[in-house]
C-alpha positions as CSV (number, residue, x, y, z in Angstrom):
1,M,-0.2,-0.1,0.0
2,N,1.3,3.6,-1.4
3,N,1.6,6.5,0.9
4,S,-1.4,8.1,-0.8
5,S,-3.7,5.0,0.1
6,L,-2.4,5.0,3.9
7,F,-3.5,8.9,4.1
8,Y,-6.7,8.3,2.3
9,F,-7.7,5.7,5.3
10,E,-6.6,7.9,7.9
11,Q,-8.8,10.4,6.6
12,L,-11.5,8.3,6.2
13,S,-11.2,6.8,9.7
14,L,-11.3,10.6,11.2
15,E,-14.7,11.2,9.4
16,I,-16.3,8.1,10.3
17,Y,-14.8,7.9,14.1
18,P,-13.8,11.7,15.0
19,K,-14.7,11.3,18.3
20,R,-13.0,7.6,19.0
21,V,-10.1,9.2,17.5
22,V,-10.0,12.3,19.9
23,I,-10.7,9.7,23.0
24,M,-7.8,7.3,21.7
25,S,-5.2,10.1,21.4
26,E,-5.8,11.1,25.2
27,K,-3.2,10.0,27.5
28,R,-4.3,8.5,30.8
29,E,-2.8,6.0,33.2
30,N,-4.1,2.4,32.9
31,V,-5.0,1.9,36.8
32,K,-5.1,-2.1,37.0
33,L,-7.7,-3.9,38.8
34,S,-5.5,-4.7,41.4
35,K,-4.4,-1.0,42.2
36,W,-8.2,0.4,41.7
37,L,-9.3,-2.3,44.5
38,D,-6.4,-1.4,46.9
39,K,-7.7,2.3,46.4
40,N,-11.4,1.8,46.5
41,I,-11.6,-0.7,49.1
42,P,-11.6,1.2,52.6
43,H,-8.8,0.1,55.0
44,Y,-11.7,-0.6,57.8
45,F,-13.3,-3.3,55.5
46,S,-13.0,-6.5,57.1
47,N,-10.3,-8.7,55.6
48,K,-9.4,-6.4,52.8
49,G,-6.4,-8.3,51.9
50,D,-8.1,-11.5,51.3
51,L,-11.1,-10.0,49.4
52,I,-8.7,-8.3,46.8
53,E,-6.8,-11.6,46.2
54,I,-9.8,-13.5,45.8
55,I,-11.3,-11.0,43.2
56,E,-7.9,-11.1,41.2
57,I,-7.2,-14.7,41.3
58,I,-10.7,-15.3,39.7
59,A,-10.4,-12.6,37.6
60,E,-6.9,-13.9,35.9
61,A,-8.5,-17.3,35.5
62,T,-11.0,-15.7,33.3
63,I,-8.2,-14.7,31.1
64,S,-7.5,-18.5,30.6
65,I,-11.4,-19.1,29.9
66,R,-11.6,-16.1,27.2
67,G,-8.9,-17.9,25.5
68,L,-10.3,-21.7,26.1
69,L,-13.6,-20.2,24.3
70,E,-11.5,-18.6,21.6
71,K,-9.8,-21.8,20.5
72,G,-13.3,-24.3,21.3
73,I,-14.4,-26.7,23.2
74,T,-11.4,-29.1,22.8
75,S,-8.7,-27.4,24.1
76,R,-6.4,-30.2,25.3
77,E,-3.6,-27.6,26.0
78,I,-5.4,-26.0,28.8
79,E,-6.0,-29.0,30.6
80,Q,-2.3,-30.5,30.4
81,R,-0.7,-27.1,31.5
82,M,-2.8,-26.9,34.4
83,N,-2.9,-30.3,35.2
84,I,-6.5,-30.5,35.3
85,K,-8.3,-34.1,35.1
86,N,-9.7,-35.0,31.7
87,V,-13.4,-34.6,31.8
88,K,-15.9,-35.9,29.3
89,E,-17.9,-33.7,26.7
90,K,-21.1,-35.2,27.7
91,T,-21.9,-34.8,31.4
92,K,-24.8,-33.7,33.7
93,N,-24.8,-30.8,36.1
94,V,-26.5,-31.3,39.6
95,Y,-29.7,-30.2,37.9
96,G,-29.5,-33.1,35.6
97,E,-28.8,-30.8,32.6
98,S,-26.3,-32.1,29.7
99,Q,-22.9,-30.0,30.2
100,I,-20.8,-29.4,27.2
101,H,-17.0,-29.4,27.7
102,E,-16.3,-26.1,28.5
103,D,-19.1,-25.6,31.3
104,V,-17.0,-28.1,33.3
105,L,-13.6,-27.3,32.1
106,T,-13.9,-23.5,33.3
107,H,-15.3,-24.5,36.4
108,S,-12.0,-26.5,37.0
109,I,-10.0,-23.6,36.1
110,I,-11.3,-21.1,38.7
111,L,-11.4,-24.0,41.2
112,K,-8.0,-24.9,40.7
113,A,-6.6,-21.3,40.8
114,L,-8.6,-20.6,44.2
115,Q,-7.3,-23.6,45.9
116,E,-3.7,-23.2,44.8
117,S,-3.5,-19.7,46.1
118,D,-2.3,-18.5,49.5
119,T,-6.0,-17.2,50.3
120,D,-8.2,-19.8,51.7
121,F,-12.0,-19.4,50.7
122,L,-15.1,-20.2,52.9
123,F,-16.5,-22.3,50.4
124,V,-16.7,-22.6,46.4
125,A,-20.1,-23.3,45.1
126,S,-20.6,-23.7,41.4
127,E,-24.0,-25.3,39.3
128,E,-21.4,-27.4,38.1
129,A,-20.5,-29.5,41.1
130,E,-21.3,-30.1,44.5
131,P,-19.6,-27.3,47.0
132,V,-16.2,-27.3,48.2
133,L,-16.0,-26.4,51.7
134,S,-12.7,-24.7,53.5
135,D,-11.8,-22.2,56.5
136,G,-11.3,-18.8,54.5
137,K,-13.3,-15.6,55.3
138,F,-15.6,-15.2,52.1
139,G,-17.7,-17.7,50.2
140,I,-17.7,-18.0,46.5
141,T,-20.5,-18.6,44.1
142,I,-19.8,-19.5,40.5
143,D,-21.6,-19.7,37.1
144,P,-18.7,-20.4,34.8
145,V,-20.0,-20.0,31.7
146,D,-23.5,-18.4,31.8
147,G,-25.3,-18.9,28.3
148,S,-22.9,-22.0,27.3
149,S,-25.5,-23.0,24.8
150,N,-24.7,-19.8,22.6
151,V,-21.1,-20.8,22.2
152,I,-21.5,-23.0,19.4
153,V,-23.5,-20.2,17.6
154,N,-21.1,-17.6,18.4
155,R,-23.2,-15.6,20.8
156,T,-21.8,-13.6,24.1
157,V,-21.5,-15.6,27.0
158,G,-19.8,-14.7,30.4
159,T,-19.0,-15.7,33.7
160,I,-20.7,-14.8,37.2
161,V,-19.4,-14.6,40.4
162,G,-20.7,-13.6,44.0
163,I,-18.9,-13.1,47.0
164,Y,-20.4,-13.5,50.4
165,D,-18.8,-12.7,54.2
166,E,-18.9,-15.3,57.0
167,A,-22.5,-14.3,58.1
168,G,-23.6,-14.9,54.6
169,R,-24.1,-11.3,53.3
170,I,-23.5,-10.7,49.6
171,V,-20.4,-8.3,49.9
172,C,-19.2,-8.3,46.2
173,S,-20.1,-9.4,42.8
174,F,-18.8,-9.0,39.4
175,Y,-19.1,-10.8,35.7
176,V,-17.0,-10.9,32.9
177,L,-18.4,-11.0,29.3
178,Y,-16.6,-12.5,26.6
179,G,-17.7,-10.8,23.4
180,I,-15.9,-8.6,20.9
181,Y,-14.0,-7.4,23.7
182,T,-13.6,-9.0,27.3
183,N,-14.8,-6.7,30.1
184,L,-15.4,-7.4,33.7
185,I,-18.1,-5.3,35.5
186,L,-17.6,-5.4,39.3
187,A,-20.1,-3.9,42.3
188,L,-18.1,-3.3,45.4
189,N,-18.4,-0.6,48.5
190,G,-21.3,1.2,46.7
191,Q,-19.7,1.7,43.4
192,V,-20.1,-0.5,39.9
193,A,-17.2,-0.2,37.9
194,E,-16.1,-1.7,34.2
195,F,-12.9,-2.9,33.6
196,I,-11.4,-4.0,30.2
197,L,-9.0,-6.6,29.4
198,D,-5.9,-5.0,28.1
199,T,-4.8,-7.3,25.0
200,S,-2.3,-4.6,23.4
201,P,0.3,-6.2,21.4
202,Y,2.9,-3.5,22.5
203,S,2.2,-4.7,26.4
204,M,5.3,-5.9,28.1
205,T,3.3,-7.5,30.7
206,F,0.7,-10.2,30.7
207,Y,-3.1,-9.2,29.8
208,H,-4.6,-7.8,32.5
209,Y,-7.8,-5.7,33.5
210,V,-7.7,-1.8,33.4
211,F,-10.1,0.5,34.6
212,Q,-12.5,1.8,32.0
213,E,-15.4,3.9,34.0
214,L,-17.8,4.1,36.7
215,K,-21.2,2.4,35.4
216,T,-24.3,4.6,36.0
217,L,-28.4,3.1,35.2
218,P,-30.3,4.9,32.5
219,N,-34.1,5.1,34.2
220,K,-36.2,5.3,31.3
221,E,-39.8,5.6,31.5
222,E,-40.0,5.0,27.7
223,G,-37.8,3.8,25.1
224,G,-35.3,1.1,27.0
225,I,-34.9,-2.6,25.9
226,R,-36.9,-5.5,27.4
227,C,-35.8,-8.8,27.5
228,L,-38.2,-11.5,28.9
229,G,-37.2,-15.0,29.0
230,G,-39.4,-18.1,29.7
231,D,-42.5,-19.7,27.7
232,S,-45.1,-17.0,27.3
233,T,-47.6,-19.7,26.8
234,E,-47.5,-20.4,30.4
235,W,-47.0,-17.1,32.0
236,S,-49.9,-15.6,34.1
237,D,-51.8,-13.3,33.2
238,K,-50.3,-10.5,35.0
239,C,-46.8,-11.2,33.6
240,R,-48.6,-11.3,30.0
241,A,-49.9,-7.7,30.8
242,Y,-46.7,-6.4,32.1
243,E,-45.2,-7.6,28.6
244,Q,-47.9,-5.4,27.0
245,L,-47.2,-2.6,29.3
246,L,-43.6,-2.5,28.3
247,I,-44.4,-2.7,24.5
248,N,-47.0,0.3,25.2
249,H,-43.9,2.1,26.6
250,H,-41.7,1.7,23.6
251,F,-39.4,-1.0,25.4
252,K,-37.7,-3.0,22.3
253,N,-37.2,-6.5,22.9
254,R,-33.7,-7.9,23.0
255,Y,-34.1,-11.1,24.2
256,S,-30.9,-13.2,23.5
257,G,-30.6,-16.4,25.9
258,S,-28.0,-15.3,27.6
259,F,-28.7,-13.4,30.6
260,V,-25.2,-12.2,31.5
261,G,-25.3,-10.6,28.0
262,D,-28.9,-9.0,28.2
263,F,-27.9,-8.0,31.5
264,H,-25.1,-5.9,30.3
265,A,-27.4,-4.5,27.7
266,I,-29.8,-3.6,30.3
267,I,-27.0,-1.4,32.3
268,T,-25.9,0.2,29.3
269,Y,-29.4,1.3,27.4
270,G,-31.7,0.8,30.8
271,G,-34.7,-1.4,30.9
272,I,-35.4,-4.6,32.4
273,Y,-34.7,-8.3,32.6
274,S,-37.0,-11.1,33.6
275,Y,-37.4,-14.8,33.6
276,F,-41.2,-15.4,34.8
277,P,-42.1,-18.9,36.0
278,S,-43.3,-20.7,33.3
279,P,-44.6,-22.8,34.9
280,K,-42.1,-23.9,37.1
281,P,-39.0,-21.2,38.0
282,K,-35.8,-21.7,36.3
283,I,-32.7,-19.3,37.2
284,R,-30.5,-20.2,40.2
285,V,-30.9,-17.8,43.0
286,Y,-27.4,-17.7,44.2
287,Y,-25.3,-18.0,41.0
288,E,-27.4,-15.8,38.7
289,W,-30.1,-13.9,40.3
290,L,-28.3,-12.5,43.3
291,P,-24.8,-11.4,41.8
292,L,-26.5,-9.6,39.1
293,A,-29.3,-8.3,41.6
294,F,-26.5,-6.9,43.8
295,I,-24.9,-4.9,40.9
296,I,-28.5,-3.7,39.5
297,K,-29.2,-2.4,43.2
298,T,-25.6,-1.1,43.6
299,L,-26.8,1.6,40.4
300,N,-30.2,2.2,42.4
301,G,-31.9,0.0,40.2
302,E,-34.7,-2.9,41.7
303,F,-35.2,-6.6,41.9
304,L,-38.2,-8.7,42.4
305,I,-38.6,-12.4,43.0
306,I,-41.6,-13.2,41.1
307,G,-43.8,-16.5,41.8
308,S,-44.0,-19.2,44.1
309,T,-45.3,-22.8,44.7
310,E,-48.8,-21.1,45.5
311,D,-48.8,-17.9,43.5
312,P,-47.0,-17.2,40.4
313,N,-47.6,-13.7,40.9
314,N,-46.3,-13.5,44.5
315,V,-43.5,-10.9,44.8
316,K,-40.6,-10.9,47.2
317,K,-37.7,-8.2,47.7
318,I,-33.8,-8.9,47.9
319,E,-34.2,-8.8,51.4
320,H,-36.3,-12.0,51.6
321,I,-33.1,-14.1,50.5
322,E,-31.4,-16.5,53.0
323,P,-28.0,-15.7,53.8
324,L,-25.7,-18.1,52.1
325,T,-23.6,-19.5,54.8
326,K,-21.1,-22.6,55.0
327,T,-23.8,-24.4,57.0
328,N,-26.6,-24.0,54.6
329,V,-24.4,-23.8,51.1
330,N,-25.1,-27.7,50.2
331,K,-28.7,-26.7,49.6
332,I,-28.6,-23.8,47.8
333,H,-28.5,-26.2,44.4
334,D,-32.5,-26.6,45.0
335,V,-33.0,-22.9,45.0
336,T,-34.6,-21.3,41.9
337,S,-36.9,-18.6,41.4
338,G,-38.7,-16.4,38.7
339,G,-37.8,-12.6,38.9
340,L,-37.3,-9.2,37.5
341,L,-34.7,-6.5,37.5
342,G,-33.3,-3.4,35.8
343,S,-34.2,0.5,36.0
344,A,-36.4,1.4,39.0
345,I,-39.3,2.9,36.6
346,P,-40.0,-0.1,34.3
347,V,-39.4,-2.5,37.2
348,N,-42.0,-0.8,39.3
349,L,-44.4,-1.0,36.2
350,F,-44.9,-4.7,37.5
351,L,-46.2,-3.5,41.0
352,S,-48.6,-1.3,39.4
353,L,-50.7,-3.9,37.8
């Protein structure tokens, strides 16, 4: 390519992406995840060092998961390098659901990283296996590849993590989204921050997450997005009426089948995500609902637990969820619920019906 052609493409880029070029030209320090955590978690926070270590260990493990997903589900290299016991491609999780290779392997990557670290955990619970108990200060729940059925069709998937103190209260949650780029959204100490995985070829260090921005949640009366999951033919009349109410308020349908992917769209554009009982609830409270609800509540959004055995329209708040402790963690595999979360205005429309 000659110099005149290069000049043409440079000018074309400036015309199409003028704002992006300006932003990229700004010089600012790339604050790594570890540095941001140390600065933004107060010194009086109980067991601050252990919490930072756990977050960093899992975040680093997600970089291997990203590589695994990019290479495909038959990545023997990661299994061998990490000395992970070979797994069968067709297995079932504790719910009796079929697992594909990356479900089991990604769970093993995170668990092994935690077990080999110097910081102990209280428990690690994943939907792919029975809980592993220990004697640390923080319990951890993991959905290693949320939306894993989307892998084969190249849709967005992610990892969801919740961290609990010894009293069973959730104190931190985050998710990692594996898409065109990889980002980590973390809720902690009243803030929600976004980090981008730096894979710059000019970087002289390993890949790492760098701070991008603090998140805010749009709260629109009209024009947001709606992501409603479940079989609508099995919804209650109230749930169907709620869908029509959202349509009347011009909330666009953007449901994709990936909870974490749809959730990221919600906190970007404003709107709601729901999975109503149809007829039974499906989404796991501690692996999926609660970690993402903690993020949405930190952003001043709302979360409602929808449905019960007796009443599909029964509504409970996040305060009704039982604390997750070492003594009851073995029971969490049975806990599912319908739910609704997102921006406060459209969520509260459900309560108006």
